[in-house]
N, C-alpha and C positions, 0 to 999 in steps of 0.2 A: 333959923331954918325950920321949916314946918316938917313935922314927922307924920308920915301917912298914918291914917287911922288903922289901928290894930297893931301898930308896931312900936307903941310907947314903951320905953324902957329898954328896947333892944338896939343893939349897935351892929352896924354892918361895915365891913372893910372890903375895899376893892382890891384884889391881888392880881398878879400877872403884869406883863408889859405889853399886852396887845389891846388896842382900844379900837372900837368900831369907828370907821370913818365914812362920812356920807358924801358921796359924789354930787356934783352939780346936776340937777335934773337936765336931760337932753332938751336943747332948745328946738323949737318947731322948725326953724330954718334948716337945721341939719337933717331932719327927717325928709324934708322936701327935696334937698340936694341928693340924698341917698336914693330916693324914689326915681329922680330924674336920671341919675347915673345907671340904675338898673334898666329903665326903659331904653336908654341909648344903646347899651350893650346888647339887648335883644334885638334891636333894629339892625345893628351891624351884623349880627349872626344871621338874621333872616336874609339881609341882602347878599351876603357871601354865599348862602345856599342857593339863591335864584341864579347867581352867576355860574356856579359850578354846574347847575342843572342845564343851563344853556350850553355850556362847553361840551358836556357829555352827550347831550341829545343833538348837537349840531344846529340849534335854532339860530345861531348867529352867523351862518353861512350866507344867508340872503343879504345881510347887511354888508359883508365883506365883498360880495359879488357886485352890489350896487356901488360901492365906493370905487370899484375899479371899472366902471362902465365908462363908455365914451360919452362926449358931451351930448349926444343925441339921446342917451339913456339906454342904448343897445349894448350888450356885453361885447367885450372885444373878441373879434373872430380869430379862430385858430388858423395858422398858415396852411394853405393847400399842399398836401405831400406831392413830391415829384413822381413822375411815372416810373414803373419798375420794369425790370427786364422781362421780356415775354409779352408785355402789354403793347398794344398799337400806340405809336407815337402820335402826339396831338399834331394835327396839321398846322404847319407853319411855326411850330415851337422847336427851335434848334437844340434846346436843352433837354427835351424829352428823350428817354432811352429807347431807341429803336430795336427792332428784331435784328439778330445777327445777319440774317439773309438780306437785310437792306443796307449793310455796311461793307464798303469796299476797302480792304486793307492792303497797303503796300508794305512789304516786308524787306527790310535792309539790314545787312550785317556790318556793324561798325568795329568788329574785333578781328583778330588775326587767326581766329578759328574758322576753318573751312566747313561749309555745309550747314551752318546754323540757320541761315535765311530759308533754305529749302525745307529742312525738317520742321521749323516753326510754322512755315506757311501751310504745310500739310496738316499740322495739329489744329490750326485755326480753321482750316476748311472743314475738318471733321465736326467742328463746333458750329458750323452753319455760316461762317463769314465768307464773303466773296473775296477771292484773292486777286489783287491787281499786279503790280510789279513786284518781282523777287530778285534780289541781287545785293551787290556791295553798296554800302552807304555812300552818299555824295561826299565830296572832298571836305566840306565844311563840317561834316559830322564823323568822318572816318577816323577811328581810333580816338575819339573825343567824347565818348559816352562812358564815364566811369561807373555809372550805376547798372541796374539790371536791364533798363530799356528806357528809351525816350519816345513817348507817344505824342505825335504832332497832328493837330486838326485845326481847321478854320472856323470862322464864326458859324457857318451853316452845319458843322459837324461836331458841335460841343457835346451833345448827348452821346454820339458815336465814339468820340475820344474817350469819354468816361467808360463806356462799355468795354472798349479794347483795353484800356488802362487796368481794368479790374482783373484781366486775365493773367497778370504777373505781379508778383509782390515787389514793391518799391519802385514802380515805374514812375518817371516824371512825366506829367501830362502838360504839354505847352501848346500855345496857339501860334499861328502864322496868318498870312493874308490871303490864303487860297479861297476861292469862291465856291468850290464844290463841297460835298460832304464826305470826301474820302479821308482816310486816316493813315499815317505812316507809323509803322511799327519798327523802330530802330534799335537793334539788339546792341546792349552795352557789354562791357567787360565782365560785369558780375553776373551775367546771365547764365542760368543753369537749365531751367525748364519752366514751362507755364505751370500756373496753379492748377490742381485738378478741378473739375467742373464744379464740384461742391464748394471748394474754397473760393473759387471765382464768384460763384453766386453770393456767397456771404460777404465778400469784398465789395461787390456792387450794391448789396443791400446797405452796407454801411456808408458807402459813398453818396447814396441817394437819400439817406435818412434825414427827415427835416429836423431842424432845431427844435428842441422842446419848448412848449409854450410855457411862459412864466406863470408861477402859481401865486395865489393870493396869500401873502404872508404879513399882511397889515399895511403894506405900501405898494404902490402901483408903479 
């Protein structure tokens, strides 16, 4: 064994139980993989930020609207709302809500309580309706209306029937084959009184409210 210059005659002893260990030098391929992984992570973070920005700024609404467009490319049209009380009825439209002054109401009492038809007819007259016949219900309906009332109208008086039916809670509105636009108001066993005019207006608004248009939620 060669002794380093200047250490002749001297002896050295290695003490302790720890020895330095040399690791393998990192290979070049590992450095390349680590760099690519870092770039990929940065790209994913950037893409997520762009998507969040679009969501909060609403920039993706146009694409949703286009996805729900008709084949012609035009957006789907919203339904046309029905006419409301107080507005002139559309000419030739039996479902339009007419003015009370354009509706003739026949008031019939199908209960054993006397005087209901006359009192109800007077109240409807105060609200602007034209009163037709007043009396006891015909045999096919007498004592056979368990609810508050049965409102009957023909195809030409569909809107008028809706208007009259809104004057009382729980009325059953049915159709028959009459050709005119008159409406029968048949008082039932559960009848107490008409709704007040504010409540009747709210009931009519609910009955004529159009169905809500579908919203874009990712599918059409």
